[in-house]
C-alpha positions as a Markdown table, in Angstrom:
| # | Residue | x | y | z |
|---|---|---|---|---|
| 1 | Met | 73.5 | -92.0 | -52.8 |
| 2 | Ser | 77.0 | -90.6 | -52.3 |
| 3 | Gly | 78.1 | -87.1 | -53.3 |
| 4 | Ala | 80.4 | -88.6 | -55.9 |
| 5 | Asp | 77.5 | -90.5 | -57.4 |
| 6 | Val | 75.4 | -87.4 | -57.5 |
| 7 | Glu | 78.3 | -85.4 | -59.2 |
| 8 | Glu | 78.6 | -88.2 | -61.8 |
| 9 | Gln | 74.9 | -88.0 | -62.5 |
| 10 | Leu | 75.2 | -84.3 | -63.1 |
| 11 | Arg | 78.2 | -84.7 | -65.4 |
| 12 | Glu | 76.5 | -87.5 | -67.4 |
| 13 | Ser | 73.5 | -85.2 | -67.9 |
| 14 | Gly | 75.7 | -82.4 | -69.2 |
| 15 | Leu | 75.1 | -80.2 | -66.2 |
| 16 | Arg | 77.8 | -78.3 | -64.3 |
| 17 | Val | 78.5 | -79.6 | -60.8 |
| 18 | Thr | 77.5 | -76.9 | -58.4 |
| 19 | Arg | 77.1 | -77.1 | -54.6 |
| 20 | Gln | 73.4 | -76.2 | -55.0 |
| 21 | Arg | 72.7 | -78.9 | -57.5 |
| 22 | Val | 74.5 | -81.6 | -55.5 |
| 23 | Ala | 72.6 | -80.6 | -52.4 |
| 24 | Val | 69.2 | -80.5 | -54.1 |
| 25 | Leu | 69.7 | -83.9 | -55.8 |
| 26 | Thr | 71.0 | -85.4 | -52.6 |
| 27 | Val | 68.0 | -84.2 | -50.6 |
| 28 | Leu | 65.6 | -85.5 | -53.2 |
| 29 | His | 67.4 | -88.9 | -53.2 |
| 30 | Asp | 66.9 | -89.0 | -49.4 |
| 31 | His | 63.4 | -87.5 | -49.4 |
| 32 | Pro | 61.2 | -88.4 | -52.4 |
| 33 | His | 58.0 | -86.4 | -53.1 |
| 34 | Thr | 59.4 | -83.3 | -51.3 |
| 35 | Asp | 57.9 | -79.9 | -51.8 |
| 36 | Thr | 60.0 | -76.8 | -52.7 |
| 37 | Asp | 59.9 | -75.2 | -49.2 |
| 38 | Thr | 61.1 | -78.5 | -47.6 |
| 39 | Val | 63.8 | -78.8 | -50.3 |
| 40 | Ile | 65.0 | -75.3 | -49.4 |
| 41 | Arg | 65.1 | -76.0 | -45.7 |
| 42 | Gln | 66.9 | -79.4 | -46.1 |
| 43 | Val | 69.4 | -78.0 | -48.6 |
| 44 | Arg | 70.3 | -75.2 | -46.1 |
| 45 | Glu | 70.9 | -77.9 | -43.5 |
| 46 | Val | 73.3 | -79.7 | -45.8 |
| 47 | Ala | 74.9 | -76.9 | -47.8 |
| 48 | Gly | 74.6 | -73.8 | -45.6 |
| 49 | Asp | 73.2 | -70.5 | -46.8 |
| 50 | Val | 71.6 | -71.2 | -50.2 |
| 51 | Ser | 69.1 | -68.7 | -51.7 |
| 52 | His | 65.6 | -69.6 | -52.6 |
| 53 | Gln | 66.4 | -68.7 | -56.2 |
| 54 | Ala | 69.4 | -71.0 | -56.3 |
| 55 | Val | 67.2 | -73.9 | -55.2 |
| 56 | Tyr | 64.5 | -73.0 | -57.7 |
| 57 | Asp | 67.1 | -72.7 | -60.5 |
| 58 | Ala | 68.6 | -76.1 | -59.5 |
| 59 | Leu | 65.2 | -77.8 | -59.5 |
| 60 | Arg | 64.4 | -76.3 | -62.9 |
| 61 | Ala | 67.8 | -77.5 | -64.4 |
| 62 | Leu | 67.5 | -80.9 | -62.8 |
| 63 | Thr | 64.0 | -81.3 | -64.1 |
| 64 | Glu | 64.9 | -80.1 | -67.6 |
| 65 | Ala | 67.8 | -82.6 | -67.6 |
| 66 | Gly | 65.5 | -85.4 | -66.7 |
| 67 | Leu | 67.2 | -86.2 | -63.4 |
| 68 | Val | 64.1 | -85.0 | -61.4 |
| 69 | Arg | 60.4 | -85.3 | -62.0 |
| 70 | Arg | 58.0 | -82.6 | -60.9 |
| 71 | Ile | 54.6 | -83.9 | -59.8 |
| 72 | Gln | 51.6 | -81.8 | -58.6 |
| 73 | Pro | 48.6 | -83.8 | -57.5 |
| 74 | Thr | 45.3 | -81.8 | -57.7 |
| 75 | Gly | 45.1 | -79.4 | -54.8 |
| 76 | Ser | 48.7 | -79.9 | -53.8 |
| 77 | Val | 51.9 | -77.9 | -54.2 |
| 78 | Ala | 54.5 | -79.1 | -56.6 |
| 79 | Arg | 56.7 | -81.9 | -55.4 |
| 80 | Tyr | 59.9 | -83.4 | -56.7 |
| 81 | Glu | 61.3 | -86.9 | -57.0 |
| 82 | Val | 64.3 | -88.6 | -58.5 |
| 83 | Arg | 62.5 | -91.7 | -59.7 |
| 84 | Val | 62.2 | -90.9 | -63.4 |
| 85 | Gly | 61.7 | -92.7 | -66.7 |
| 86 | Asp | 59.8 | -95.7 | -65.5 |
| 87 | Asn | 56.2 | -94.7 | -65.9 |
| 88 | His | 55.3 | -95.3 | -62.2 |
| 89 | His | 52.3 | -93.6 | -60.6 |
| 90 | His | 51.3 | -92.2 | -57.2 |
| 91 | Val | 48.9 | -92.8 | -54.4 |
| 92 | Val | 48.0 | -89.7 | -52.4 |
| 93 | Cys | 46.3 | -89.5 | -48.9 |
| 94 | Arg | 43.3 | -87.2 | -49.0 |
| 95 | Ser | 43.8 | -86.4 | -45.3 |
| 96 | Cys | 47.5 | -85.8 | -44.7 |
| 97 | Ala | 48.7 | -85.5 | -48.4 |
| 98 | Ala | 51.3 | -88.2 | -48.0 |
| 99 | Ile | 52.5 | -89.6 | -51.3 |
| 100 | Ala | 53.8 | -93.0 | -52.2 |
| 101 | Asp | 55.0 | -94.6 | -55.5 |
| 102 | Val | 52.9 | -97.2 | -57.2 |
| 103 | Asp | 54.3 | -99.4 | -60.0 |
| 104 | Cys | 52.3 | -99.9 | -63.1 |
| 105 | Ala | 49.6 | -102.5 | -62.4 |
| 106 | Val | 50.3 | -105.3 | -64.8 |
| 107 | Gly | 52.0 | -106.1 | -68.1 |
| 108 | Glu | 54.0 | -103.8 | -70.3 |
| 109 | Ala | 52.8 | -100.4 | -69.1 |
| 110 | Pro | 49.1 | -101.0 | -69.8 |
| 111 | Cys | 48.2 | -97.5 | -69.0 |
| 112 | Leu | 50.2 | -96.3 | -72.1 |
| 113 | Thr | 47.5 | -97.8 | -74.4 |
| 114 | Pro | 44.6 | -95.3 | -74.4 |
| 115 | Ser | 41.3 | -96.2 | -75.9 |
| 116 | Asp | 41.9 | -93.5 | -78.5 |
| 117 | Ser | 45.4 | -91.8 | -78.9 |
| 118 | His | 44.0 | -89.2 | -81.3 |
| 119 | Gly | 47.2 | -89.7 | -83.3 |
| 120 | Tyr | 49.5 | -88.8 | -80.4 |
| 121 | Leu | 52.7 | -90.8 | -79.9 |
| 122 | Ile | 52.2 | -91.6 | -76.2 |
| 123 | Asp | 55.4 | -92.0 | -74.1 |
| 124 | Gln | 54.1 | -91.4 | -70.5 |
| 125 | Ala | 50.9 | -91.6 | -68.5 |
| 126 | Glu | 50.1 | -90.0 | -65.2 |
| 127 | Val | 47.8 | -91.9 | -62.9 |
| 128 | Thr | 47.0 | -90.7 | -59.4 |
| 129 | Tyr | 45.2 | -92.9 | -56.9 |
| 130 | Trp | 43.5 | -91.2 | -54.0 |
| 131 | Gly | 42.5 | -92.5 | -50.6 |
| 132 | Leu | 43.6 | -92.6 | -47.0 |
| 133 | Cys | 47.1 | -93.6 | -45.9 |
| 134 | Pro | 47.2 | -96.4 | -43.2 |
| 135 | Glu | 47.7 | -93.9 | -40.4 |
| 136 | Cys | 44.8 | -91.6 | -41.4 |
| 137 | Ala | 42.5 | -94.6 | -42.1 |
| 138 | Ala | 43.3 | -96.0 | -38.6 |
| 139 | Ala | 42.6 | -92.6 | -37.1 |
| 140 | Ala | 39.3 | -92.3 | -39.0 |
| 141 | Ala | 38.2 | -95.7 | -37.8 |
| 142 | Ser | 38.8 | -94.9 | -34.1 |
């Protein structure tokens, strides 16, 4: 995604365009499921000296604006992605912690129909599949 596209995304979401926000959003477009430390390191490669706090503030603002989704699989640090609003899920490797997106299995978001909603108006479900990625499964088999 180009810098101009990222800037337009920020404006459309009502956010001020800052160097830090553009850099964070660009990094997340290029590297989905990235943890905060990696975002900081990659933002610094792209935008120069940016403080930890500036990256944390950008991640918070982007998440609150709905441009970024924060995920945190059990036992893992928080990670961020720009694929939002489509009710997709994740598969996580138990060995190396790699994460990949998984589209909803079948039909019109079947996971949004719980056996009992307890009166809640459901708009999102988080499903996490766990297993071994192809590389870790191959290593375990040898």
